[in-house]
N, C-alpha and C positions, 0 to 999 in steps of 0.2 A: 810900760804899757800905755798906749794912748787911750783916749776917751772912747774911740770907736770900738776898740777891742773889749773894753770893759762893758759897754752896752751889748756887744755881741755875746759875751759870756753870760750876762744877765738874762738876755732874751732866751738863750739856749737853756739856762737853768730853769726859767719859767716854763718853757715847753716840756722839759723833763718832769717837772712837778705836775703839770696838767695831765700829761700822759700817765704818770704814776697814779694820780687820783682816779683817772678813768679806768686803769687796770684794777684798782681796788674795788671800784663800784661794779665792774663788769664780772659777773660770776655765772652768767647764763651760757655764754658762747665761748668755747675754748678757742675757736678760730679768731675771734676778735682780740682775745688776750695775746695770742701768738703774734698777730699783726702789730699790736701795740708794742710788744717787746722788740719786734724787728725794727720798728721805727725808732725806738728808744736807744738801741745799741749805738748807732753812730753819734747820737747827741751826747750820750754819756762819755763815749771815747773822746769827743771833741772837748768836753769839759775837763777831762783828765789830761788833755793835750797829747793823746796817743794818736799817731797817724797811721 
C-alpha cells in the first residue's frame, strides 16, 4: 500500500470518528442521527474495503 492510500484511510477513519462523536452528542433530533448514519455507512464500508 502506498503512502497516499494510507493517508486516505487515516482521513476516512478520522471522519468516521468525528461523525460517531457527533452521533453520541446528538440526542435531540432523530433526523440528524439518521442523516449522520447515512453519511457514515459508505465511510465504514470504505474502511472495511467493501465495495
